[in-house]
PyMOL Python script that loads the backbone (N, CA, C, O; Angstrom):
from pymol import cmd

cmd.read_pdbstr("""\
ATOM      1  N   UNK A   1      12.748 404.258 -40.812  1.00  0.00           N
ATOM      2  CA  UNK A   1      12.873 403.863 -42.193  1.00  0.00           C
ATOM      3  C   UNK A   1      14.308 403.422 -42.461  1.00  0.00           C
ATOM      4  O   UNK A   1      15.256 404.094 -42.054  1.00  0.00           O
ATOM      5  N   UNK A   2      14.464 402.288 -43.150  1.00  0.00           N
ATOM      6  CA  UNK A   2      15.811 401.793 -43.403  1.00  0.00           C
ATOM      7  C   UNK A   2      16.489 402.588 -44.514  1.00  0.00           C
ATOM      8  O   UNK A   2      15.823 403.157 -45.380  1.00  0.00           O
ATOM      9  N   UNK A   3      17.788 402.620 -44.481  1.00  0.00           N
ATOM     10  CA  UNK A   3      18.556 403.296 -45.528  1.00  0.00           C
ATOM     11  C   UNK A   3      18.526 402.438 -46.788  1.00  0.00           C
ATOM     12  O   UNK A   3      18.774 401.234 -46.730  1.00  0.00           O
ATOM     13  N   UNK A   4      18.221 403.058 -47.923  1.00  0.00           N
ATOM     14  CA  UNK A   4      18.168 402.324 -49.187  1.00  0.00           C
ATOM     15  C   UNK A   4      19.570 402.128 -49.731  1.00  0.00           C
ATOM     16  O   UNK A   4      20.432 402.999 -49.617  1.00  0.00           O
ATOM     17  N   UNK A   5      19.780 400.947 -50.332  1.00  0.00           N
ATOM     18  CA  UNK A   5      21.086 400.602 -50.883  1.00  0.00           C
ATOM     19  C   UNK A   5      20.997 400.575 -52.404  1.00  0.00           C
ATOM     20  O   UNK A   5      20.193 399.842 -52.979  1.00  0.00           O
ATOM     21  N   UNK A   6      21.836 401.387 -53.046  1.00  0.00           N
ATOM     22  CA  UNK A   6      21.825 401.456 -54.509  1.00  0.00           C
ATOM     23  C   UNK A   6      22.164 400.098 -55.112  1.00  0.00           C
ATOM     24  O   UNK A   6      23.023 399.376 -54.607  1.00  0.00           O
ATOM     25  N   UNK A   7      21.475 399.763 -56.200  1.00  0.00           N
ATOM     26  CA  UNK A   7      21.590 398.510 -56.940  1.00  0.00           C
ATOM     27  C   UNK A   7      21.024 397.305 -56.194  1.00  0.00           C
ATOM     28  O   UNK A   7      21.101 396.181 -56.690  1.00  0.00           O
ATOM     29  N   UNK A   8      20.466 397.522 -55.029  1.00  0.00           N
ATOM     30  CA  UNK A   8      19.744 396.472 -54.315  1.00  0.00           C
ATOM     31  C   UNK A   8      18.305 396.914 -54.120  1.00  0.00           C
ATOM     32  O   UNK A   8      17.378 396.197 -54.497  1.00  0.00           O
ATOM     33  N   UNK A   9      18.112 398.079 -53.537  1.00  0.00           N
ATOM     34  CA  UNK A   9      16.774 398.620 -53.304  1.00  0.00           C
ATOM     35  C   UNK A   9      16.326 399.554 -54.429  1.00  0.00           C
ATOM     36  O   UNK A   9      15.129 399.751 -54.636  1.00  0.00           O
ATOM     37  N   UNK A  10      17.287 400.128 -55.152  1.00  0.00           N
ATOM     38  CA  UNK A  10      16.958 401.065 -56.219  1.00  0.00           C
ATOM     39  C   UNK A  10      18.135 401.185 -57.174  1.00  0.00           C
ATOM     40  O   UNK A  10      19.243 400.735 -56.884  1.00  0.00           O
ATOM     41  N   UNK A  11      17.870 401.799 -58.316  1.00  0.00           N
ATOM     42  CA  UNK A  11      18.913 402.173 -59.271  1.00  0.00           C
ATOM     43  C   UNK A  11      18.435 403.436 -59.969  1.00  0.00           C
ATOM     44  O   UNK A  11      17.274 403.823 -59.834  1.00  0.00           O
ATOM     45  N   UNK A  12      19.315 404.072 -60.708  1.00  0.00           N
ATOM     46  CA  UNK A  12      18.956 405.246 -61.497  1.00  0.00           C
ATOM     47  C   UNK A  12      18.846 404.835 -62.959  1.00  0.00           C
ATOM     48  O   UNK A  12      19.749 404.195 -63.498  1.00  0.00           O
ATOM     49  N   UNK A  13      17.735 405.204 -63.603  1.00  0.00           N
ATOM     50  CA  UNK A  13      17.570 404.881 -65.019  1.00  0.00           C
ATOM     51  C   UNK A  13      18.332 405.889 -65.876  1.00  0.00           C
ATOM     52  O   UNK A  13      18.966 406.806 -65.354  1.00  0.00           O
ATOM     53  N   UNK A  14      18.266 405.713 -67.192  1.00  0.00           N
ATOM     54  CA  UNK A  14      19.006 406.590 -68.106  1.00  0.00           C
ATOM     55  C   UNK A  14      18.582 408.053 -68.011  1.00  0.00           C
ATOM     56  O   UNK A  14      19.360 408.947 -68.344  1.00  0.00           O
ATOM     57  N   UNK A  15      17.361 408.298 -67.561  1.00  0.00           N
ATOM     58  CA  UNK A  15      16.877 409.671 -67.405  1.00  0.00           C
ATOM     59  C   UNK A  15      17.292 410.278 -66.061  1.00  0.00           C
ATOM     60  O   UNK A  15      16.998 411.440 -65.780  1.00  0.00           O
ATOM     61  N   UNK A  16      17.979 409.481 -65.234  1.00  0.00           N
ATOM     62  CA  UNK A  16      18.420 409.966 -63.936  1.00  0.00           C
ATOM     63  C   UNK A  16      17.398 409.820 -62.830  1.00  0.00           C
ATOM     64  O   UNK A  16      17.605 410.318 -61.723  1.00  0.00           O
ATOM     65  N   UNK A  17      16.285 409.137 -63.118  1.00  0.00           N
ATOM     66  CA  UNK A  17      15.250 408.934 -62.100  1.00  0.00           C
ATOM     67  C   UNK A  17      15.566 407.714 -61.248  1.00  0.00           C
ATOM     68  O   UNK A  17      16.079 406.713 -61.750  1.00  0.00           O
ATOM     69  N   UNK A  18      15.257 407.800 -59.958  1.00  0.00           N
ATOM     70  CA  UNK A  18      15.427 406.656 -59.068  1.00  0.00           C
ATOM     71  C   UNK A  18      14.295 405.666 -59.327  1.00  0.00           C
ATOM     72  O   UNK A  18      13.125 406.046 -59.354  1.00  0.00           O
ATOM     73  N   UNK A  19      14.647 404.403 -59.515  1.00  0.00           N
ATOM     74  CA  UNK A  19      13.669 403.345 -59.763  1.00  0.00           C
ATOM     75  C   UNK A  19      13.825 402.314 -58.659  1.00  0.00           C
ATOM     76  O   UNK A  19      14.903 401.745 -58.484  1.00  0.00           O
ATOM     77  N   UNK A  20      12.762 402.072 -57.921  1.00  0.00           N
ATOM     78  CA  UNK A  20      12.796 401.098 -56.836  1.00  0.00           C
ATOM     79  C   UNK A  20      12.677 399.683 -57.400  1.00  0.00           C
ATOM     80  O   UNK A  20      11.927 399.445 -58.347  1.00  0.00           O
ATOM     81  N   UNK A  21      13.420 398.752 -56.814  1.00  0.00           N
ATOM     82  CA  UNK A  21      13.465 397.375 -57.304  1.00  0.00           C
ATOM     83  C   UNK A  21      12.292 396.549 -56.772  1.00  0.00           C
ATOM     84  O   UNK A  21      11.586 396.962 -55.851  1.00  0.00           O
ATOM     85  N   UNK A  22      12.105 395.383 -57.369  1.00  0.00           N
ATOM     86  CA  UNK A  22      11.081 394.455 -56.888  1.00  0.00           C
ATOM     87  C   UNK A  22      11.355 394.074 -55.440  1.00  0.00           C
ATOM     88  O   UNK A  22      10.423 393.961 -54.644  1.00  0.00           O
ATOM     89  N   UNK A  23      12.621 393.875 -55.089  1.00  0.00           N
ATOM     90  CA  UNK A  23      12.981 393.544 -53.705  1.00  0.00           C
ATOM     91  C   UNK A  23      12.456 394.615 -52.745  1.00  0.00           C
ATOM     92  O   UNK A  23      11.868 394.292 -51.713  1.00  0.00           O
ATOM     93  N   UNK A  24      12.666 395.875 -53.084  1.00  0.00           N
ATOM     94  CA  UNK A  24      12.173 396.956 -52.230  1.00  0.00           C
ATOM     95  C   UNK A  24      10.660 396.873 -52.076  1.00  0.00           C
ATOM     96  O   UNK A  24      10.133 396.969 -50.967  1.00  0.00           O
ATOM     97  N   UNK A  25       9.967 396.693 -53.195  1.00  0.00           N
ATOM     98  CA  UNK A  25       8.503 396.644 -53.150  1.00  0.00           C
ATOM     99  C   UNK A  25       8.006 395.467 -52.316  1.00  0.00           C
ATOM    100  O   UNK A  25       7.046 395.607 -51.559  1.00  0.00           O
ATOM    101  N   UNK A  26       8.647 394.316 -52.449  1.00  0.00           N
ATOM    102  CA  UNK A  26       8.248 393.156 -51.652  1.00  0.00           C
ATOM    103  C   UNK A  26       8.444 393.417 -50.163  1.00  0.00           C
ATOM    104  O   UNK A  26       7.609 393.030 -49.346  1.00  0.00           O
ATOM    105  N   UNK A  27       9.536 394.065 -49.816  1.00  0.00           N
ATOM    106  CA  UNK A  27       9.770 394.393 -48.402  1.00  0.00           C
ATOM    107  C   UNK A  27       8.744 395.408 -47.893  1.00  0.00           C
ATOM    108  O   UNK A  27       8.333 395.342 -46.735  1.00  0.00           O
ATOM    109  N   UNK A  28       8.327 396.351 -48.754  1.00  0.00           N
ATOM    110  CA  UNK A  28       7.313 397.327 -48.357  1.00  0.00           C
ATOM    111  C   UNK A  28       5.994 396.618 -48.093  1.00  0.00           C
ATOM    112  O   UNK A  28       5.290 396.941 -47.137  1.00  0.00           O
ATOM    113  N   UNK A  29       5.657 395.643 -48.948  1.00  0.00           N
ATOM    114  CA  UNK A  29       4.521 394.776 -48.672  1.00  0.00           C
ATOM    115  C   UNK A  29       3.189 395.139 -49.308  1.00  0.00           C
ATOM    116  O   UNK A  29       2.186 394.484 -49.023  1.00  0.00           O
ATOM    117  N   UNK A  30       3.142 396.154 -50.155  1.00  0.00           N
ATOM    118  CA  UNK A  30       1.867 396.514 -50.782  1.00  0.00           C
ATOM    119  C   UNK A  30       2.115 397.360 -52.022  1.00  0.00           C
ATOM    120  O   UNK A  30       3.196 397.922 -52.201  1.00  0.00           O
ATOM    121  N   UNK A  31       1.099 397.442 -52.876  1.00  0.00           N
ATOM    122  CA  UNK A  31       1.143 398.302 -54.059  1.00  0.00           C
ATOM    123  C   UNK A  31       0.819 399.725 -53.618  1.00  0.00           C
ATOM    124  O   UNK A  31      -0.166 399.956 -52.916  1.00  0.00           O
ATOM    125  N   UNK A  32       1.654 400.679 -54.035  1.00  0.00           N
ATOM    126  CA  UNK A  32       1.462 402.078 -53.644  1.00  0.00           C
ATOM    127  C   UNK A  32       0.581 402.850 -54.633  1.00  0.00           C
ATOM    128  O   UNK A  32       0.274 404.018 -54.398  1.00  0.00           O
ATOM    129  N   UNK A  33       0.176 402.214 -55.727  1.00  0.00           N
ATOM    130  CA  UNK A  33      -0.722 402.792 -56.734  1.00  0.00           C
ATOM    131  C   UNK A  33      -0.062 403.849 -57.613  1.00  0.00           C
ATOM    132  O   UNK A  33      -0.760 404.663 -58.217  1.00  0.00           O
ATOM    133  N   UNK A  34       1.281 403.856 -57.700  1.00  0.00           N
ATOM    134  CA  UNK A  34       1.975 404.826 -58.537  1.00  0.00           C
ATOM    135  C   UNK A  34       2.358 404.289 -59.907  1.00  0.00           C
ATOM    136  O   UNK A  34       2.934 405.027 -60.706  1.00  0.00           O
ATOM    137  N   UNK A  35       2.061 403.037 -60.204  1.00  0.00           N
ATOM    138  CA  UNK A  35       2.432 402.466 -61.494  1.00  0.00           C
ATOM    139  C   UNK A  35       3.911 402.147 -61.580  1.00  0.00           C
ATOM    140  O   UNK A  35       4.504 402.279 -62.650  1.00  0.00           O
ATOM    141  N   UNK A  36       4.512 401.738 -60.499  1.00  0.00           N
ATOM    142  CA  UNK A  36       5.949 401.463 -60.444  1.00  0.00           C
ATOM    143  C   UNK A  36       6.347 400.355 -61.416  1.00  0.00           C
ATOM    144  O   UNK A  36       5.630 399.368 -61.581  1.00  0.00           O
ATOM    145  N   UNK A  37       7.490 400.535 -62.050  1.00  0.00           N
ATOM    146  CA  UNK A  37       7.993 399.603 -63.042  1.00  0.00           C
ATOM    147  C   UNK A  37       8.094 398.176 -62.506  1.00  0.00           C
ATOM    148  O   UNK A  37       7.689 397.233 -63.187  1.00  0.00           O
ATOM    149  N   UNK A  38       8.621 398.007 -61.318  1.00  0.00           N
ATOM    150  CA  UNK A  38       8.889 396.670 -60.778  1.00  0.00           C
ATOM    151  C   UNK A  38       7.849 396.207 -59.760  1.00  0.00           C
ATOM    152  O   UNK A  38       8.164 395.392 -58.893  1.00  0.00           O
ATOM    153  N   UNK A  39       6.627 396.705 -59.847  1.00  0.00           N
ATOM    154  CA  UNK A  39       5.576 396.317 -58.894  1.00  0.00           C
ATOM    155  C   UNK A  39       5.313 394.809 -58.975  1.00  0.00           C
ATOM    156  O   UNK A  39       4.910 394.309 -60.026  1.00  0.00           O
ATOM    157  N   UNK A  40       5.538 394.086 -57.877  1.00  0.00           N
ATOM    158  CA  UNK A  40       5.272 392.646 -57.884  1.00  0.00           C
ATOM    159  C   UNK A  40       3.810 392.316 -57.582  1.00  0.00           C
ATOM    160  O   UNK A  40       3.440 391.144 -57.527  1.00  0.00           O
ATOM    161  N   UNK A  41       2.991 393.324 -57.388  1.00  0.00           N
ATOM    162  CA  UNK A  41       1.593 393.141 -57.007  1.00  0.00           C
ATOM    163  C   UNK A  41       0.630 393.378 -58.174  1.00  0.00           C
ATOM    164  O   UNK A  41      -0.565 393.584 -57.962  1.00  0.00           O
ATOM    165  N   UNK A  42       1.151 393.349 -59.405  1.00  0.00           N
ATOM    166  CA  UNK A  42       0.330 393.566 -60.608  1.00  0.00           C
ATOM    167  C   UNK A  42      -0.490 394.848 -60.522  1.00  0.00           C
ATOM    168  O   UNK A  42      -1.616 394.914 -61.014  1.00  0.00           O
ATOM    169  N   UNK A  43       0.083 395.852 -59.897  1.00  0.00           N
ATOM    170  CA  UNK A  43      -0.533 397.186 -59.837  1.00  0.00           C
ATOM    171  C   UNK A  43      -1.974 397.133 -59.328  1.00  0.00           C
ATOM    172  O   UNK A  43      -2.841 397.832 -59.855  1.00  0.00           O
ATOM    173  N   UNK A  44      -2.236 396.314 -58.313  1.00  0.00           N
ATOM    174  CA  UNK A  44      -3.603 396.074 -57.836  1.00  0.00           C
ATOM    175  C   UNK A  44      -4.321 397.336 -57.359  1.00  0.00           C
ATOM    176  O   UNK A  44      -5.552 397.360 -57.356  1.00  0.00           O
ATOM    177  N   UNK A  45      -3.612 398.366 -56.964  1.00  0.00           N
ATOM    178  CA  UNK A  45      -4.263 399.596 -56.494  1.00  0.00           C
ATOM    179  C   UNK A  45      -4.244 400.718 -57.529  1.00  0.00           C
ATOM    180  O   UNK A  45      -4.768 401.803 -57.274  1.00  0.00           O
ATOM    181  N   UNK A  46      -3.646 400.468 -58.694  1.00  0.00           N
ATOM    182  CA  UNK A  46      -3.587 401.486 -59.754  1.00  0.00           C
ATOM    183  C   UNK A  46      -4.947 401.560 -60.436  1.00  0.00           C
ATOM    184  O   UNK A  46      -5.483 400.524 -60.831  1.00  0.00           O
ATOM    185  N   UNK A  47      -5.519 402.744 -60.586  1.00  0.00           N
ATOM    186  CA  UNK A  47      -6.840 402.868 -61.208  1.00  0.00           C
ATOM    187  C   UNK A  47      -6.797 402.559 -62.709  1.00  0.00           C
ATOM    188  O   UNK A  47      -5.771 402.715 -63.371  1.00  0.00           O
ATOM    189  N   UNK A  48      -7.932 402.123 -63.208  1.00  0.00           N
ATOM    190  CA  UNK A  48      -8.094 401.910 -64.647  1.00  0.00           C
ATOM    191  C   UNK A  48      -8.221 403.261 -65.333  1.00  0.00           C
ATOM    192  O   UNK A  48      -8.696 404.204 -64.701  1.00  0.00           O
ATOM    193  N   UNK A  49      -7.831 403.403 -66.562  1.00  0.00           N
ATOM    194  CA  UNK A  49      -7.342 402.365 -67.470  1.00  0.00           C
ATOM    195  C   UNK A  49      -5.842 402.139 -67.370  1.00  0.00           C
ATOM    196  O   UNK A  49      -5.314 401.282 -68.079  1.00  0.00           O
ATOM    197  N   UNK A  50      -5.129 402.880 -66.512  1.00  0.00           N
ATOM    198  CA  UNK A  50      -3.680 402.732 -66.424  1.00  0.00           C
ATOM    199  C   UNK A  50      -3.279 401.314 -66.044  1.00  0.00           C
ATOM    200  O   UNK A  50      -2.317 400.783 -66.598  1.00  0.00           O
ATOM    201  N   UNK A  51      -3.993 400.689 -65.114  1.00  0.00           N
ATOM    202  CA  UNK A  51      -3.632 399.327 -64.688  1.00  0.00           C
ATOM    203  C   UNK A  51      -3.649 398.379 -65.880  1.00  0.00           C
ATOM    204  O   UNK A  51      -2.720 397.590 -66.051  1.00  0.00           O
ATOM    205  N   UNK A  52      -4.677 398.444 -66.696  1.00  0.00           N
ATOM    206  CA  UNK A  52      -4.762 397.564 -67.863  1.00  0.00           C
ATOM    207  C   UNK A  52      -3.623 397.832 -68.846  1.00  0.00           C
ATOM    208  O   UNK A  52      -3.089 396.896 -69.441  1.00  0.00           O
ATOM    209  N   UNK A  53      -3.247 399.092 -69.021  1.00  0.00           N
ATOM    210  CA  UNK A  53      -2.130 399.419 -69.909  1.00  0.00           C
ATOM    211  C   UNK A  53      -0.816 398.833 -69.397  1.00  0.00           C
ATOM    212  O   UNK A  53      -0.027 398.297 -70.175  1.00  0.00           O
ATOM    213  N   UNK A  54      -0.584 398.936 -68.095  1.00  0.00           N
ATOM    214  CA  UNK A  54       0.631 398.388 -67.504  1.00  0.00           C
ATOM    215  C   UNK A  54       0.673 396.870 -67.637  1.00  0.00           C
ATOM    216  O   UNK A  54       1.711 396.303 -67.980  1.00  0.00           O
ATOM    217  N   UNK A  55      -0.457 396.209 -67.363  1.00  0.00           N
ATOM    218  CA  UNK A  55      -0.502 394.750 -67.484  1.00  0.00           C
ATOM    219  C   UNK A  55      -0.287 394.309 -68.923  1.00  0.00           C
ATOM    220  O   UNK A  55       0.409 393.322 -69.164  1.00  0.00           O
ATOM    221  N   UNK A  56      -0.870 395.016 -69.885  1.00  0.00           N
ATOM    222  CA  UNK A  56      -0.704 394.678 -71.300  1.00  0.00           C
ATOM    223  C   UNK A  56       0.755 394.855 -71.721  1.00  0.00           C
ATOM    224  O   UNK A  56       1.290 394.039 -72.471  1.00  0.00           O
ATOM    225  N   UNK A  57       1.391 395.909 -71.243  1.00  0.00           N
ATOM    226  CA  UNK A  57       2.802 396.147 -71.578  1.00  0.00           C
ATOM    227  C   UNK A  57       3.665 395.007 -71.050  1.00  0.00           C
ATOM    228  O   UNK A  57       4.571 394.541 -71.740  1.00  0.00           O
ATOM    229  N   UNK A  58       3.388 394.558 -69.834  1.00  0.00           N
ATOM    230  CA  UNK A  58       4.156 393.455 -69.246  1.00  0.00           C
ATOM    231  C   UNK A  58       3.930 392.167 -70.034  1.00  0.00           C
ATOM    232  O   UNK A  58       4.882 391.437 -70.310  1.00  0.00           O
ATOM    233  N   UNK A  59       2.673 391.880 -70.399  1.00  0.00           N
ATOM    234  CA  UNK A  59       2.367 390.657 -71.173  1.00  0.00           C
ATOM    235  C   UNK A  59       3.027 390.698 -72.542  1.00  0.00           C
ATOM    236  O   UNK A  59       3.582 389.695 -72.991  1.00  0.00           O
ATOM    237  N   UNK A  60       2.974 391.841 -73.208  1.00  0.00           N
ATOM    238  CA  UNK A  60       3.541 391.991 -74.547  1.00  0.00           C
ATOM    239  C   UNK A  60       5.050 391.777 -74.522  1.00  0.00           C
ATOM    240  O   UNK A  60       5.616 391.189 -75.444  1.00  0.00           O
ATOM    241  N   UNK A  61       5.681 392.247 -73.487  1.00  0.00           N
ATOM    242  CA  UNK A  61       7.135 392.116 -73.385  1.00  0.00           C
ATOM    243  C   UNK A  61       7.549 390.666 -73.154  1.00  0.00           C
ATOM    244  O   UNK A  61       8.663 390.276 -73.502  1.00  0.00           O
ATOM    245  N   UNK A  62       6.659 389.868 -72.571  1.00  0.00           N
ATOM    246  CA  UNK A  62       6.975 388.473 -72.297  1.00  0.00           C
ATOM    247  C   UNK A  62       7.924 388.290 -71.129  1.00  0.00           C
ATOM    248  O   UNK A  62       8.263 387.162 -70.771  1.00  0.00           O
ATOM    249  N   UNK A  63       8.350 389.377 -70.540  1.00  0.00           N
ATOM    250  CA  UNK A  63       9.258 389.365 -69.399  1.00  0.00           C
ATOM    251  C   UNK A  63       9.150 390.724 -68.729  1.00  0.00           C
ATOM    252  O   UNK A  63       8.559 391.648 -69.288  1.00  0.00           O
ATOM    253  N   UNK A  64       9.712 390.853 -67.543  1.00  0.00           N
ATOM    254  CA  UNK A  64       9.672 392.177 -66.913  1.00  0.00           C
ATOM    255  C   UNK A  64      10.310 393.215 -67.819  1.00  0.00           C
ATOM    256  O   UNK A  64      11.297 392.910 -68.489  1.00  0.00           O
ATOM    257  N   UNK A  65       9.780 394.439 -67.863  1.00  0.00           N
ATOM    258  CA  UNK A  65      10.376 395.497 -68.683  1.00  0.00           C
ATOM    259  C   UNK A  65      11.827 395.728 -68.274  1.00  0.00           C
ATOM    260  O   UNK A  65      12.210 395.457 -67.136  1.00  0.00           O
ATOM    261  N   UNK A  66      12.621 396.226 -69.201  1.00  0.00           N
ATOM    262  CA  UNK A  66      14.030 396.459 -68.900  1.00  0.00           C
ATOM    263  C   UNK A  66      14.190 397.637 -67.954  1.00  0.00           C
ATOM    264  O   UNK A  66      13.287 398.464 -67.825  1.00  0.00           O
ATOM    265  N   UNK A  67      15.317 397.712 -67.307  1.00  0.00           N
ATOM    266  CA  UNK A  67      15.595 398.798 -66.364  1.00  0.00           C
ATOM    267  C   UNK A  67      15.543 400.157 -67.051  1.00  0.00           C
ATOM    268  O   UNK A  67      15.230 401.155 -66.401  1.00  0.00           O
ATOM    269  N   UNK A  68      15.835 400.222 -68.328  1.00  0.00           N
ATOM    270  CA  UNK A  68      15.873 401.495 -69.009  1.00  0.00           C
ATOM    271  C   UNK A  68      14.484 402.035 -69.337  1.00  0.00           C
ATOM    272  O   UNK A  68      14.345 403.221 -69.637  1.00  0.00           O
ATOM    273  N   UNK A  69      13.462 401.196 -69.287  1.00  0.00           N
ATOM    274  CA  UNK A  69      12.130 401.640 -69.660  1.00  0.00           C
ATOM    275  C   UNK A  69      11.567 402.707 -68.733  1.00  0.00           C
ATOM    276  O   UNK A  69      10.797 403.557 -69.181  1.00  0.00           O
ATOM    277  N   UNK A  70      11.928 402.690 -67.458  1.00  0.00           N
ATOM    278  CA  UNK A  70      11.335 403.611 -66.489  1.00  0.00           C
ATOM    279  C   UNK A  70       9.866 403.247 -66.313  1.00  0.00           C
ATOM    280  O   UNK A  70       9.385 402.334 -66.986  1.00  0.00           O
ATOM    281  N   UNK A  71       9.148 403.919 -65.445  1.00  0.00           N
ATOM    282  CA  UNK A  71       7.736 403.577 -65.329  1.00  0.00           C
ATOM    283  C   UNK A  71       6.904 404.498 -66.200  1.00  0.00           C
ATOM    284  O   UNK A  71       7.346 405.575 -66.600  1.00  0.00           O
ATOM    285  N   UNK A  72       5.708 404.056 -66.480  1.00  0.00           N
ATOM    286  CA  UNK A  72       4.847 404.721 -67.448  1.00  0.00           C
ATOM    287  C   UNK A  72       4.488 406.144 -67.033  1.00  0.00           C
ATOM    288  O   UNK A  72       4.197 406.977 -67.892  1.00  0.00           O
ATOM    289  N   UNK A  73       4.503 406.439 -65.733  1.00  0.00           N
ATOM    290  CA  UNK A  73       4.171 407.782 -65.244  1.00  0.00           C
ATOM    291  C   UNK A  73       5.408 408.639 -65.018  1.00  0.00           C
ATOM    292  O   UNK A  73       5.293 409.792 -64.604  1.00  0.00           O
ATOM    293  N   UNK A  74       6.592 408.087 -65.286  1.00  0.00           N
ATOM    294  CA  UNK A  74       7.842 408.766 -64.978  1.00  0.00           C
ATOM    295  C   UNK A  74       7.962 409.099 -63.503  1.00  0.00           C
ATOM    296  O   UNK A  74       8.571 410.099 -63.127  1.00  0.00           O
ATOM    297  N   UNK A  75       7.361 408.232 -62.655  1.00  0.00           N
ATOM    298  CA  UNK A  75       7.510 408.393 -61.211  1.00  0.00           C
ATOM    299  C   UNK A  75       8.902 407.974 -60.807  1.00  0.00           C
ATOM    300  O   UNK A  75       9.571 407.241 -61.536  1.00  0.00           O
ATOM    301  N   UNK A  76       9.342 408.429 -59.658  1.00  0.00           N
ATOM    302  CA  UNK A  76      10.675 408.092 -59.193  1.00  0.00           C
ATOM    303  C   UNK A  76      10.733 406.729 -58.536  1.00  0.00           C
ATOM    304  O   UNK A  76      11.829 406.259 -58.229  1.00  0.00           O
ATOM    305  N   UNK A  77       9.615 406.077 -58.307  1.00  0.00           N
ATOM    306  CA  UNK A  77       9.645 404.748 -57.734  1.00  0.00           C
ATOM    307  C   UNK A  77       8.892 403.801 -58.619  1.00  0.00           C
ATOM    308  O   UNK A  77       8.797 402.613 -58.312  1.00  0.00           O
TER     309      UNK A  77
END
""", "prot")
cmd.dss("prot")
cmd.show_as("cartoon", "prot")
cmd.util.cbc("prot")
cmd.orient("prot")
């Protein structure tokens, strides 16, 4: 496993949780089904109704959520 680099592969949100970046997720190559904030795979493995809530939040924002939002499950990635 490669060593993660802060501000490239991850950052810490205001709550102190580690948030993995879109770059990290793209390198991993798949959706992990945790509802990650920066999932580039449209949360394809996240079960309903959470997936629909995440997609609606992204559409409503009109852009990717801000780094401070954290993910909806308060997961660390």
